[in-house]
C-alpha positions in Angstrom: 95.4 25.6 269.0 99.3 24.4 268.2 98.0 22.1 265.3 95.9 24.4 263.7 98.8 27.0 263.7 101.4 24.0 262.6 98.7 23.4 259.3 97.8 26.7 257.8 101.3 27.7 258.3 102.3 24.8 255.9 98.9 25.7 253.3 101.0 29.0 253.0 104.5 27.4 252.3 102.9 24.5 249.7 100.9 27.1 247.9 104.0 28.7 245.6 104.8 25.3 245.4 101.4 24.8 243.8 101.2 27.6 241.5 105.2 27.2 240.4 104.5 23.6 239.0 100.7 25.5 237.5 103.8 27.9 235.7 105.3 25.8 234.1 102.6 23.5 233.0 101.0 26.6 231.1 103.6 27.4 229.5 105.2 24.1 228.7 102.0 24.0 227.1 102.2 27.7 225.5 105.7 25.8 223.7 104.0 22.8 222.4 101.1 24.8 220.7 103.3 27.6 219.6 105.8 24.5 217.6 102.7 22.9 216.1 101.8 27.0 214.7 104.7 26.4 213.4 104.7 23.8 212.1 101.2 24.7 210.6 102.8 27.7 208.9 106.0 26.4 207.8 103.0 23.2 206.2 100.6 25.7 204.9 103.5 28.0 203.3 105.2 25.1 201.6 101.4 23.7 199.8 101.0 27.3 198.9 104.5 27.8 196.9 103.7 24.9 195.5 100.6 25.3 194.3 101.7 28.5 192.9 104.5 26.9 191.2 101.5 24.3 189.6 99.3 26.9 188.6 101.9 29.0 187.2 102.4 25.2 185.0 98.6 25.8 183.8 98.8 29.2 182.5 102.2 29.2 180.9 101.5 25.9 179.3 104.5 24.9 176.9 102.6 25.6 173.4 102.7 28.9 175.3 105.8 29.5 175.9 107.0 28.5 172.7 104.6 30.0 170.8 107.2 32.6 169.5 110.0 31.3 169.6 111.1 31.0 165.3 110.9 35.1 166.1 112.5 35.2 168.9 114.8 33.0 166.0 115.1 34.9 163.7 116.0 38.5 165.7 119.2 35.8 167.4 116.9 36.7 170.6 119.1 34.2 173.5 118.2 36.5 176.5 114.4 34.8 176.4 114.5 31.7 174.5 116.7 31.4 177.4 113.8 32.3 179.8 111.8 30.3 177.9 114.5 27.5 178.1 114.5 27.9 181.9 110.4 28.1 182.5 110.4 25.0 180.5 112.4 22.8 183.3 110.7 24.8 185.8 107.1 23.7 185.4 107.3 21.2 182.7 110.3 19.4 183.3 110.0 16.5 181.3 108.4 18.9 178.5 110.2 18.0 174.7 109.7 21.5 174.2 113.0 21.5 176.2 114.6 19.5 173.7 113.2 22.1 171.1 114.2 24.9 172.7 118.0 24.4 173.4 118.8 23.2 169.9 117.8 26.5 168.8 119.6 27.9 170.9 123.1 26.3 170.7 122.1 27.1 166.2 121.9 30.9 167.2 125.2 30.6 168.9 126.4 28.2 166.2 126.0 30.7 163.4 126.9 33.9 165.9 129.7 32.7 166.2 130.8 31.6 162.4 129.4 34.9 161.1 131.7 36.5 164.1 135.0 34.5 162.5 134.0 35.7 159.1 133.6 39.0 159.8 136.9 38.7 161.7 138.3 37.2 158.1 136.9 40.0 156.3 138.3 42.8 159.5 141.9 41.5 158.9 142.0 41.3 155.1 141.8 44.9 155.4 145.4 44.7 157.1 146.4 42.1 154.8 145.2 44.7 151.4 148.1 47.4 153.1 152.1 46.9 152.3 154.2 46.5 155.1 157.4 46.6 156.1 159.1 45.1 159.6 161.7 47.3 161.4 163.6 44.2 163.6 165.5 46.7 165.2 162.7 49.0 166.9 160.1 46.1 167.2 157.8 47.7 164.7 155.9 47.4 161.7 155.1 49.9 159.8 151.4 49.5 156.7 151.3 52.0 153.9 148.3 52.1 151.6 148.2 49.6 148.7 148.1 52.3 145.8 151.0 54.3 145.3 154.0 54.5 147.6 154.1 58.7 148.9 157.5 60.1 148.1 159.0 62.4 149.8 159.7 63.5 146.4 156.1 63.5 145.1 153.1 65.5 145.9 151.4 64.4 148.2 148.4 63.7 151.1 149.1 59.7 152.7 148.6 59.1 156.7 150.0 55.2 157.6 150.2 52.7 160.3 152.7 51.2 163.1 152.5 49.2 165.2 154.5 47.2 168.8 153.2 44.6 170.7 151.0 46.8 172.2 150.2 49.6 170.6 148.8 50.6 166.7 149.3 54.6 165.8 148.4 56.8 163.0 150.6 59.0 160.9 150.3 62.1 159.0 152.0 63.2 156.2 152.2 65.8 153.3 154.7 67.2 151.0 155.3 69.4 148.3 157.8 68.8 144.6 158.5 71.3 142.1 160.7 73.0 139.7 161.3 76.1 142.5 161.1 76.1 146.3 157.8 77.4 147.9 159.5 77.8 151.8 156.0 75.8 153.4 155.0 77.1 157.1 151.8 76.1 157.3 149.8 73.3 155.6 145.7 72.4 155.6 143.2 69.9 154.6 139.3 70.2 152.6 136.9 68.3 151.3 134.0 70.0 150.8 134.0 73.3 152.6 135.8 71.8 155.4 139.0 73.3 156.2 141.3 71.7 158.5 145.1 73.7 159.9 147.3 70.8 160.0 149.5 71.6 163.4 153.2 70.8 162.8 156.9 71.9 164.4 158.1 74.2 161.8 162.1 72.8 162.8 161.0 69.5 164.0 158.8 68.1 161.8 159.1 70.2 158.6 162.1 68.8 155.7 163.3 69.6 152.3 165.4 68.0 149.6 166.8 68.3 146.0 168.8 67.1 143.6 169.8 68.6 140.1 166.2 67.8 138.3 163.8 69.7 141.7 163.3 70.5 145.4 161.1 69.2 147.4 159.9 69.5 151.2 157.2 67.9 153.2 156.5 67.1 156.4 156.0 64.2 158.3 153.6 64.6 162.1 152.0 62.3 164.4 148.4 61.9 164.0 146.0 63.1 166.9 142.3 62.0 168.1 141.0 66.0 166.4 142.8 65.2 163.4 141.9 61.3 162.7 138.1 62.2 162.9 138.7 64.9 160.5 140.6 62.5 158.1 137.4 60.0 158.4 135.5 62.3 157.1 137.4 63.8 154.4 138.1 60.7 152.9 134.5 60.8 152.3 134.3 63.4 151.4 133.7 65.0 147.4 136.4 67.7 147.1 139.0 66.6 148.9 141.8 69.2 148.6 146.0 69.9 150.1 147.1 73.4 150.5 150.6 74.6 151.7 151.5 77.7 152.1 155.1 79.9 152.9 156.5 82.2 150.6 154.7 81.1 147.4 151.9 78.1 148.1 150.6 75.1 146.6 147.5 73.8 145.7 146.1 71.1 144.7 142.8 68.7 145.0 143.7 65.3 145.7 143.5 62.4 143.3 141.6 59.2 143.9 143.8 57.1 144.9 145.2 59.4 147.8 141.8 59.8 149.1 141.3 55.3 148.5 144.7 55.0 150.6 143.8 57.0 153.2 140.0 54.9 153.8 142.4 51.7 153.5 144.9 52.5 156.1 141.6 53.8 158.7 140.1 50.1 158.2 142.8 48.8 158.9 143.4 50.7 162.4 140.5 50.4 163.4 140.4 46.4 162.7 144.0 47.0 164.6 142.9 48.5 167.3 140.1 46.8 169.0 142.7 43.5 169.3 142.8 42.3 172.8 145.0 44.1 175.1 146.2 46.8 172.5 146.4 50.1 172.8 145.8 53.2 170.8 147.4 56.4 170.2 143.9 57.7 171.2 144.2 56.2 175.3 147.8 56.7 176.1 150.4 58.2 173.7 150.9 62.0 173.4 151.9 63.2 170.1 155.9 62.9 171.5 155.4 59.5 171.8 154.9 58.9 168.8 157.4 57.2 166.8 158.1 57.7 163.0 160.2 55.1 160.5 
């Protein structure tokens, strides 16, 4: 009896051990099966990707991809051409069309660069056309219209431009000359029925002088955005006038040279303000900051 009891106890002692081994074996099998499945999924994904690329390559043959390159070349569309080149290299790396598209893109870039250089020369010619005076002390180059010299003792309207190493700005000059004083306190510019009041400080920006032959009065003021916008339109006006009013008044039509002079300086200003690192009165300057000649 004692012998059977010992055998019974031994059976229950060995039973958990057998269960653990079976569980361990089963877990190992599951791990190996999972690894096999993962490998199979990875293999299928790679094959599917390869198949998709191949299928896409059939859909996007070199001939189809390059069917519209002439039109794209005429439009200088290097973005779409670069996309075509990318697809050719991806789907048809041995295709002769790759060199063709590369050549087209290169030709466009060369043509665009050449045109930009020619445009730059043309724009700089607008600056070279102006009269120039260099102030070595202040480090300022002054630019004036090429059609006439606006002396203080003549009646006229003009704009001129100043440029330092990092900034460019504009100024407006309006003047009256005659036998008698008009003592003007207000100034106006107009074109085709549009009038602009020219604001100025009577005590700081108004000047006068005389000699044995006559008298003259003038203002020389910094430009602001609103005035610049008005002058751009006025330069193309048909009937352009200036008026100075005080105790007496002076009203006159601007001459062809005056209008052309404004256009010339504005064009040169647009050229210089586009230079890298150049700031303008539109960006940072207040009226008080702008230098005068």
